[in-house]
C-alpha positions in Angstrom: 4.7 -26.3 17.1 4.3 -28.8 14.7 2.5 -26.4 11.9 5.6 -23.9 12.4 8.2 -26.9 11.9 6.1 -27.2 8.5 6.2 -24.0 7.3 10.1 -23.2 8.3 10.5 -26.5 6.2 8.6 -25.5 3.2 10.0 -21.8 3.5 13.8 -23.1 3.2 12.5 -25.5 0.8 11.0 -23.1 -1.8 14.5 -20.9 -1.2 16.9 -24.2 -2.5 14.4 -24.7 -5.5 14.4 -21.0 -6.3 18.0 -21.0 -5.9 18.3 -23.7 -7.9 16.2 -22.7 -10.7 17.5 -19.5 -10.7 21.4 -21.2 -11.8 19.3 -21.6 -15.2 19.3 -19.3 -17.8 15.5 -20.0 -18.2 15.4 -19.7 -14.3 17.1 -16.0 -14.2 14.9 -15.1 -17.1 11.6 -16.0 -15.5 13.0 -14.4 -12.0 14.1 -11.2 -14.1 10.5 -11.0 -15.3 9.0 -11.5 -12.2 10.7 -9.1 -10.6 9.4 -6.7 -13.2 6.3 -7.3 -12.7 6.4 -7.5 -9.3 7.9 -3.8 -9.1 4.8 -2.5 -11.5 2.3 -3.9 -9.6 4.0 -2.2 -6.6 4.9 1.0 -8.2 0.8 1.1 -9.5 -0.5 0.2 -6.0 1.8 3.1 -4.3 0.7 5.5 -7.0 -3.1 4.7 -6.3 -2.7 4.6 -2.4 -0.9 8.3 -2.9 -3.8 9.4 -5.2 -6.5 8.4 -2.6 -4.8 9.6 0.2 -4.5 12.9 -1.7 -8.4 13.0 -2.3 -9.1 12.0 1.1 -7.0 14.8 2.2 -8.4 17.2 0.0 -11.6 16.0 1.6 -10.9 16.5 5.2 -9.9 20.3 4.1 -13.2 21.0 2.5 -15.4 19.6 5.7 -12.9 21.5 8.3 -13.6 24.6 6.2 -17.0 23.9 6.5 -16.9 23.3 10.2 -14.9 26.6 10.7 -17.5 28.7 8.4 -20.1 27.2 10.6 -18.5 27.4 13.9 -17.9 31.1 12.8 -21.7 31.9 11.8 -23.0 30.3 15.3 -20.5 33.3 16.9 -21.8 35.7 15.1 -25.6 34.7 15.9 -25.0 34.5 19.5 -23.1 38.1 19.2 -26.1 39.7 17.7 -28.4 38.4 20.2 
């Protein structure tokens, strides 16, 4: 319980300090730059995620087709015997 108190206190203090810093011209510039960098980073992560997801979906489709072909080959072999 003591740790939660300190965590909440730290978060609240951080918000107060950030609010006070944001009142200055340099503070606004800092948070504006930080916001731009965070947006760029999150867009990069999202793009990489989508690219990797597309690669994995393509691989899954290939594996599914190979499995279907293998099952079809087994079915043809069993009907010939």
